[in-house]
C-alpha positions in Angstrom: 40.8 52.3 33.9 42.3 54.5 31.2 41.8 54.0 27.5 43.9 54.9 24.5 41.5 55.6 21.6 41.5 56.5 18.0 38.7 58.5 16.4 38.1 59.1 12.7 36.1 61.9 11.1 34.2 62.0 7.8 37.3 63.5 6.1 39.2 60.3 7.1 41.4 62.1 9.6 42.6 60.2 12.7 43.0 61.6 16.2 44.6 59.6 19.0 43.9 60.4 22.6 43.5 59.0 26.1 40.5 59.1 28.4 38.8 57.4 31.3 35.6 57.5 29.3 36.2 57.5 25.5 32.5 57.7 24.7 32.0 60.8 26.8 35.2 62.3 25.4 33.9 61.6 21.8 30.7 63.6 22.6 33.0 66.4 23.7 35.0 66.2 20.5 31.8 66.2 18.4 30.5 69.3 20.0 33.6 71.1 18.8 34.8 71.6 22.4 37.7 69.1 22.3 41.1 69.5 20.9 41.7 72.1 18.1 42.3 69.2 15.6 38.9 67.7 16.2 37.0 70.9 15.5 36.4 69.8 11.9 34.0 67.0 11.1 32.1 64.4 13.0 34.1 61.7 14.7 33.5 58.1 15.6 35.6 55.7 17.8 37.4 53.1 15.7 39.9 51.8 18.2 40.4 51.6 21.9 42.7 49.8 24.4 42.3 49.6 28.1 45.2 50.3 30.6 45.3 50.1 34.3 47.2 53.4 34.8 47.9 56.7 33.1 51.6 56.2 32.6 51.1 53.1 30.5 48.3 54.7 28.5 50.3 57.8 27.8 53.3 55.7 26.6 51.0 53.8 24.2 49.4 57.0 23.0 52.8 58.5 22.2 54.0 55.3 20.5 50.9 55.1 18.2 51.2 58.9 17.4 54.7 58.3 16.1 53.6 55.5 13.7 52.9 55.9 10.0 49.4 56.1 8.8 49.8 52.6 7.3 50.8 51.1 10.6 47.9 52.9 12.4 45.4 51.5 9.8 46.9 48.0 10.4 46.3 48.4 14.2 42.7 49.5 13.5 42.1 46.5 11.3 43.4 44.1 13.9 41.1 45.8 16.5 38.1 45.5 14.1 38.8 41.7 13.7 39.1 41.4 17.5 42.8 40.4 17.3 45.4 41.3 20.0 46.6 44.8 19.4 49.2 45.4 22.2 52.8 44.9 21.3 
């Protein structure tokens, strides 16, 4: 399984990525070894969706990255409330 995930740091910045193990990837980000964008602040997972293959996950990641901040926040709120998040 592949996950699309969103992490948020203590400066309220969002990062969207994909991983087979988002929790392990989060540890990598928080040790400042991940993407350049995640080298500032401490992150926590605030959203994740599961996909059966890399192609679907990558398409969803790209889709979410193109969204406005407001739309991303709406998706995160739906996830927190345990509502369906896939379009």
